[in-house]
N, C-alpha and C positions, 0 to 999 in steps of 0.2 A: 504494500501499499504506499503510495507516495505521500511524503510529509511536505507541507508547506510552510515556510518561514518567512515572514516579513521583517526587512530591515529598513529602519529610518535613517537617512544619511543626510547630515548637514555639513555642507561644504562651501567654500567660495572658489570659483575657478581661477582666481588670482592668488590663491594660497599655496605656496610650494609644499607645506606639510599634507596639505589634503591630496595633492597627487600621489604622494607617498602612501598615505592612509589608504586611498582607494585602491591602489595597486596591491596592498597587502591584503586587503579585504578581497579583491577579485581572485588573488592567488589562493587564499584560503577556501573561497566557493568553488574554484575549479577543481580543487582535490576531494570535494564531497562526493559521496555515492550518486548514481544516476537517478535514484527513486527520491532524491531530495529537491524540491522545487523552492528557489529562492526569489523572492519579490521585493524589490529594491524601490523605495519612494524617496526622491530627493527633495529636500527643503531648503528655501533660500536662506543664506546668512551673509552678512557683509563683514568681511575682514576688517575694513575701515569704513564706517558708514559715512565719514566725513571727507572721503576722496573727492577732490573737485572735479567738475565736468572735463577740465582741461588735463586732469591726470596729475601724477607726481613722478618725479625721478625716484626710483626705489632706493638707490644707494644713498642719496641725499637723506631720504626719509628715514632710513635706518640708523644713519649716522647721528641724526638729530634725537632719534627716539631713545637709541642704546648707547651712544657714545663709543661706538666700536667701529673697526674696519668692517665693512659688510663683507667682505670675502670670507672672513672667519666664520660668519653665520651660514654664508652660501656653501662653503665647503662640508660643513656637517650635514646639512640637508641632501646636498649632492651625493655625499657618501652614503647616506641611509636609502636614498632612491635607488641607487645602483644596486645595492643589496635586494632590492624589491623588482629588479630588471628594467629601471628607468634611467636612462642616460641624460641627465639634467645639467645644463651649464646656465645658471640663473645670470650670469653677466651678459647674456645675448638677449635679454628681454628688459630693457631698461626702465620701462614706464609701466605704471598701474593706473587704471581707469575704473571708474565706478562699473558695477556689474548688474545692475538692475535688468537690464535688456537680457543679457545672458540667462539670468535667473528666470526671467519671465517666459522665456521661449523653451526653457527646461521643464518649468512647471506646467506648461501647456502640452508638453510632450506625454504626459501621463497616460491619457487614453490610449496611445500608440504603443505603450508598454516599452519605451525605450529611453526613459528619463535617465537612468544611470549611464547608458551608453553615449548619450549625447552629451551629458555634463562631462564625462570623461574626454570626448572628442574636442569639446571647447577648451578644456584645461590643456590638452595636447597641442592643441593649435597655438594657445598662447605661451606655453613654456617650451614645448619642443620644435614648433614651427616658427615661433617668434612672430606671430601675427598679432595684429591689434583687435582683440575680439570685442571692443568697444564699438567698433565700426559696423554699421547695419549690413552691408554688403558681405562682410566675412561672416558674420553669423547668419545670414540668410543662405550663404554657400554651404556651411556646415549643416544647417537644418534640412535643406533639400536632400543632402546625402541620407537622412534618416527618415525620409517620407513626408516631409512637409511641402506644401506648395509654396513656391518662392513668394509669390504676392502675399498670400496668408501669413507667412512668417513675417514679412516686413510689417504688414498691418498689425499683427499681434504685438511685436516688440516696440511698437509706436503707439499702441492703444493705452490712453491715460487711465482707463479703468483697470485695465490688467496690470498696468505698471503700479498703481496704487495698491493692488491687492498683494503684488509681490512685496512692496515696501511694508505692508502691514504684518505679513508673515515673517519678514525678517526681523521687524521690531518685536513681534511676539516671541520669537525664538530666544532673543536676548533677554526679555522680560521673564521667560519662564526658567532662567538660570543658566543658559547655555552661554559660556563666556568666551569660548573659543572654538575654532575648527581645526581638523575634523572632529566630528561628534557622531556617534553611531548608537542607535538603540536597536536591540535585538528582540524580536517578538513582544514589544511593548513592555518588556520587563528589565532587561540588563542594559546598561549604558557604558560606552567606552569613549573616553575623551582623549583625542591626540592620536597621533600616528604610531599606534602601539605596535609591537613586534608581530610577525607572522604568527608565532605561536600562541599569542594572547588572542588574536583573532580566531584562530583554530579552536582554542578551549572555549571561547565565547560561543561559537557556532555548537559545539559539541554539547555544552551545557544546556543551551536553549532547546536544542533539537531533543535531547534527552527527556525534556519536560513536556515535549508535544504529546 
């Protein structure tokens, strides 16, 4: 008999630790038996809700916030990403922009059943292909690859009502106590914060599945 497990995932597509956490989750899911069905629902969260429309230079922002050479922080993330099978070079993506539109198109992908895949693709476009995912045409190009009509995708990501819903959901997530991403909830019961090790994801999956 097939077991189904829902995982709620809170990430931001400009968060480098999120791409590591998502990769580790995906690796753990790939190792599960075939009779396990995993349903992932992605939820919006803003790594920095105060990011201006014109974006920020990431290196400058990190120096100002932490008083450190950003290369030290980047090297740690890049090292952990490589362990998860992701070749990351954070120096190649200099700017960070607001992600409301990216979250909106991901949220609206839920009926298509490809939210997680689309969120991963947008993050990969930003971090691995060094594309500017704040750009409507870049987002539309990615959405079309996952079954969206291009015109519908462009309309959706510029729909003030849809953008307001995304904004409210991101605000609600922070108000509910989620202080950082990635953040994962397994089966509505167990939460993991941060890009935990692959072994931690495996244990979380095993424990939650045992209780189904």
